[in-house]
C-alpha positions as semicolon CSV with decimal commas, in nm:
position;residue;x (nm);y (nm);z (nm)
1;M;9,554;5,476;12,571
2;H;9,390;5,150;12,507
3;D;9,521;4,808;12,455
4;I;9,294;4,810;12,145
5;V;9,119;5,061;11,903
6;I;8,880;4,837;11,686
7;I;8,733;5,055;11,403
8;G;8,427;4,939;11,266
9;A;8,094;4,813;11,484
10;G;8,000;4,542;11,209
11;P;8,046;4,137;11,237
12;A;8,387;4,117;11,233
13;G;8,461;4,449;11,475
14;L;8,228;4,347;11,736
15;T;8,365;3,983;11,755
16;A;8,735;4,085;11,754
17;A;8,588;4,306;12,039
18;I;8,432;4,007;12,234
19;Y;8,747;3,814;12,204
20;A;8,996;4,085;12,311
21;R;8,782;4,175;12,617
22;R;8,750;3,777;12,713
23;A;9,126;3,782;12,674
24;G;9,134;4,088;12,915
25;K;9,243;4,377;12,680
26;S;9,101;4,718;12,712
27;V;8,913;4,756;12,390
28;L;8,758;5,069;12,217
29;V;8,519;5,027;11,905
30;L;8,467;5,317;11,647
31;E;8,202;5,305;11,460
32;K;8,107;5,617;11,182
33;E;7,728;5,484;11,120
34;T;7,546;5,181;11,204
35;F;7,619;4,948;11,473
36;G;7,611;4,609;11,329
37;G;7,705;4,682;11,047
38;Q;7,532;4,645;10,658
39;I;7,387;4,322;10,828
40;T;7,144;4,483;10,987
41;Y;6,982;4,603;10,644
42;S;6,856;4,236;10,584
43;P;6,571;4,193;10,650
44;K;6,545;3,811;10,730
45;V;6,922;3,597;10,814
46;E;6,889;3,235;10,757
47;N;7,269;3,129;10,714
48;Y;7,388;3,240;11,043
49;P;7,498;2,928;11,255
50;G;7,293;2,885;11,564
51;F;6,985;3,074;11,429
52;C;6,723;2,919;11,210
53;E;6,594;3,278;11,142
54;L;6,622;3,618;11,239
55;S;6,672;3,977;11,130
56;G;7,027;4,145;11,041
57;S;6,886;4,404;11,262
58;E;6,843;4,138;11,538
59;L;7,202;3,975;11,488
60;G;7,362;4,337;11,517
61;E;7,200;4,412;11,813
62;K;7,313;4,079;11,942
63;L;7,649;4,144;11,887
64;V;7,659;4,500;12,017
65;E;7,487;4,340;12,355
66;Q;7,767;4,079;12,370
67;A;8,050;4,346;12,344
68;L;7,916;4,566;12,582
69;H;7,878;4,264;12,822
70;F;8,224;4,199;12,832
71;G;8,294;4,555;12,881
72;A;8,418;4,725;12,539
73;E;8,426;5,074;12,463
74;I;8,136;5,201;12,180
75;E;8,211;5,555;12,029
76;L;8,024;5,707;11,731
77;D;8,329;5,857;11,559
78;T;8,445;5,804;11,197
79;A;8,831;5,733;11,177
80;V;9,018;5,989;10,919
81;S;9,352;5,826;10,950
82;I;9,610;5,589;11,177
83;A;9,918;5,739;11,256
84;D;10,184;5,432;11,376
85;H;10,438;5,545;11,642
86;G;10,583;5,233;11,691
87;S;10,482;5,101;12,036
88;F;10,159;5,283;11,968
89;K;9,921;5,396;11,714
90;V;9,660;5,660;11,737
91;V;9,343;5,669;11,574
92;K;9,233;6,016;11,467
93;G;8,821;6,096;11,447
94;E;8,616;6,362;11,338
95;Y;8,581;6,424;11,702
96;G;8,913;6,316;11,904
97;E;9,205;6,089;11,893
98;Y;9,255;5,757;12,052
99;S;9,591;5,608;12,162
100;A;9,603;5,221;12,143
101;K;9,934;4,936;12,156
102;A;9,734;4,816;11,864
103;V;9,474;4,845;11,599
104;I;9,203;4,657;11,411
105;V;9,069;4,788;11,107
106;A;8,726;4,632;11,022
107;A;8,579;4,915;10,827
108;G;8,368;4,667;10,583
109;S;8,292;4,734;10,236
110;R;7,911;4,869;10,109
111;H;7,766;4,775;9,810
112;R;7,800;5,019;9,515
113;Q;7,415;5,113;9,471
114;L;7,231;5,216;9,117
115;G;7,193;5,555;9,289
116;L;6,807;5,542;9,182
117;P;6,548;5,735;9,402
118;R;6,378;5,521;9,681
119;E;6,638;5,266;9,633
120;N;6,724;5,227;10,004
121;E;6,374;5,196;10,094
122;L;6,324;4,916;9,876
123;V;6,604;4,732;10,010
124;G;6,466;4,393;10,129
125;N;6,141;4,450;9,966
126;G;6,236;4,353;9,624
127;V;6,606;4,509;9,633
128;S;6,877;4,275;9,726
129;Y;7,286;4,339;9,675
130;C;7,327;3,972;9,796
131;A;7,197;3,662;9,611
132;L;7,318;3,425;9,855
133;C;7,168;3,606;10,143
134;D;6,793;3,700;10,013
135;G;6,798;3,470;9,683
136;A;6,576;3,151;9,856
137;F;6,287;3,476;9,923
138;M;6,221;3,487;9,571
139;K;6,199;3,126;9,541
140;G;5,947;3,059;9,220
141;K;5,966;3,458;9,100
142;E;6,094;3,655;8,827
143;V;6,403;3,825;8,907
144;A;6,675;4,043;8,728
145;V;7,047;4,060;8,825
146;I;7,228;4,428;8,755
147;G;7,544;4,356;8,611
148;G;7,758;4,152;8,393
149;G;8,041;4,074;8,588
150;N;8,155;3,734;8,780
151;T;7,919;3,808;9,059
152;A;7,621;3,923;8,883
153;L;7,693;3,570;8,696
154;Q;7,734;3,374;9,007
155;D;7,434;3,493;9,130
156;A;7,232;3,466;8,823
157;V;7,309;3,035;8,856
158;L;7,237;3,021;9,173
159;L;6,908;3,196;9,139
160;S;6,832;3,010;8,824
161;D;6,807;2,706;9,033
162;I;6,566;2,908;9,263
163;C;6,362;3,150;9,051
164;S;6,133;3,083;8,781
165;K;6,305;3,332;8,540
166;V;6,622;3,511;8,540
167;T;6,688;3,847;8,337
168;I;7,048;3,925;8,337
169;I;7,065;4,319;8,265
170;Q;7,422;4,480;8,164
171;N;7,502;4,817;8,057
172;L;7,756;4,687;7,800
173;G;7,705;4,489;7,499
174;F;7,857;4,186;7,626
175;C;7,926;4,030;7,954
176;T;8,267;4,117;8,140
177;G;8,239;3,788;8,327
178;E;8,441;3,439;8,256
179;Q;8,281;3,277;7,923
180;T;8,229;2,956;8,103
181;L;7,980;3,135;8,324
182;V;7,800;3,307;8,044
183;D;7,776;2,956;7,825
184;K;7,629;2,799;8,148
185;L;7,348;3,060;8,194
186;K;7,271;3,100;7,800
187;A;7,204;2,698;7,820
188;K;6,926;2,749;8,097
189;K;6,593;2,771;7,974
190;N;6,488;3,070;8,248
191;V;6,766;3,289;8,172
192;S;6,786;3,579;7,953
193;F;7,017;3,907;7,824
194;I;6,961;4,219;7,804
195;F;7,249;4,399;7,695
196;N;7,366;4,791;7,623
197;T;7,065;4,842;7,895
198;V;7,044;5,056;8,248
199;V;6,765;5,055;8,517
200;D;6,652;5,442;8,522
201;E;6,373;5,398;8,779
202;L;6,231;5,182;9,058
203;V;5,882;5,111;9,028
204;G;5,639;5,024;9,331
205;D;5,509;5,213;9,699
206;D;5,542;4,969;9,923
207;E;5,727;4,676;9,763
208;L;5,939;4,658;9,348
209;K;5,683;4,602;9,123
210;A;5,863;4,694;8,795
211;I;6,167;4,845;8,678
212;M;6,229;5,117;8,409
213;L;6,502;5,034;8,160
214;V;6,654;5,239;7,921
215;N;6,890;5,132;7,623
216;T;7,196;5,317;7,609
217;E;7,211;5,314;7,237
218;T;6,838;5,349;7,128
219;E;6,763;5,545;7,411
220;K;6,425;5,344;7,419
221;R;6,240;5,347;7,783
222;E;6,054;5,083;7,864
223;R;5,911;4,903;8,201
224;F;5,987;4,569;8,260
225;E;5,781;4,366;8,525
226;V;6,005;4,194;8,787
227;N;5,915;4,052;9,128
228;G;6,317;4,164;9,262
229;I;6,609;4,245;9,144
230;F;6,992;4,166;9,283
231;V;7,216;4,442;9,213
232;A;7,605;4,291;9,172
233;I;7,777;4,587;9,017
234;G;8,045;4,587;9,253
235;Q;8,182;4,667;9,591
236;V;8,333;4,995;9,737
237;P;8,559;4,964;9,996
238;E;8,620;5,294;10,246
239;N;8,978;5,203;10,320
240;A;9,174;5,577;10,191
241;P;9,233;5,712;10,570
242;F;9,444;5,380;10,645
243;E;9,665;5,375;10,340
244;S;9,952;5,521;10,547
245;V;9,972;5,224;10,708
246;C;9,779;4,959;10,534
247;E;9,869;4,830;10,166
248;L;9,563;4,874;9,949
249;S;9,514;4,627;9,658
250;E;9,393;4,810;9,295
251;S;9,072;4,723;9,405
252;G;9,118;4,957;9,743
253;Y;9,109;4,672;9,935
254;I;9,349;4,632;10,280
255;V;9,627;4,360;10,159
256;A;9,590;4,088;10,425
257;G;9,556;3,730;10,452
258;E;9,373;3,518;10,688
259;T;9,642;3,569;10,956
260;T;9,464;3,952;10,902
261;L;9,797;4,105;10,932
262;T;9,893;4,387;10,770
263;G;10,259;4,545;10,662
264;T;10,235;4,752;11,001
265;N;10,325;4,620;11,305
266;G;10,026;4,600;11,512
267;V;9,775;4,706;11,287
268;F;9,564;4,379;11,158
269;A;9,246;4,415;10,896
270;A;8,913;4,215;10,956
271;G;8,637;4,146;10,748
272;D;8,488;4,300;10,413
273;C;8,751;4,556;10,385
274;R;9,016;4,307;10,335
275;T;9,151;4,137;10,065
276;K;8,916;3,791;10,051
277;N;8,732;3,573;9,811
278;I;8,408;3,533;10,014
279;R;8,242;3,825;10,187
280;Q;7,969;3,674;10,430
281;V;7,888;3,783;10,766
282;V;8,027;3,428;10,922
283;T;8,363;3,490;10,730
284;A;8,366;3,819;10,884
285;T;8,334;3,697;11,243
286;G;8,567;3,411;11,182
287;D;8,838;3,720;11,074
288;G;8,713;3,932;11,379
289;A;8,854;3,594;11,608
290;S;9,181;3,618;11,451
291;A;9,246;3,965;11,447
292;A;9,189;3,987;11,799
293;L;9,381;3,704;11,877
294;A;9,680;3,853;11,670
295;A;9,618;4,165;11,826
296;C;9,651;4,044;12,186
297;R;9,943;3,867;12,105
298;F;10,129;4,172;11,953
299;V;10,011;4,373;12,272
300;D;10,146;4,076;12,514
301;S;10,453;4,096;12,340
302;L;10,527;4,465;12,377
């Protein structure tokens, strides 16, 4: 029986582990894939306080090292469900079951990908899913934003102030984001739109050189030269295993505010897996601290 089981070893989960251990609580962190979370795929991080520059993998390693230094246990296992037994919870994994007085869900979310060959290989070498994180690396270059929703349009606004040319590629005949954003982008000389078009192929060996576009109406296929693409076609939360103890929004995120409280006593949600406006590594770590302190208070009340 641990005091707290944390699901997810990303910035939110590891920060929660650090705070909970410093509060004297026994902590087990379960991670299904990558210790350090999605940030480990970022080749360069320049917006994390205290570091002018470091790679995402370095940041992830430092967080893991710090959690282990303070005595957190970390196991590689995929959580498939949470059972609420009142005074304690049971997290069922693929390889075992883990009992705890409180649970922090910090499972994160993943960027929806294009699903193209070599997409993962080119991440950080012309393919990005975060304009705020990686836009500065494309300064003065020609880029494309894939998507037409608010996130894509906001990314395009940001990139238009950095890049020489920004092309928005949308699979529909119109943008689904706010009209004010569309109007703002149409007024910019270095921004253009391509509608009814999808990306069919990524071209380049060690780095992206171009993309192949297919018009969904004419089926015409053509090469489009570009230095980088920013994919903004949505996020995919993976919270289905926790819906028995956590209310999920229409988009699949755990309904929880800044307090990180869910509808179940003793179950908390932190980081990208919960409903929130900004999903950045610093907001994830802030969530982790809030969730840990709330979970510690809950454990102390038992």
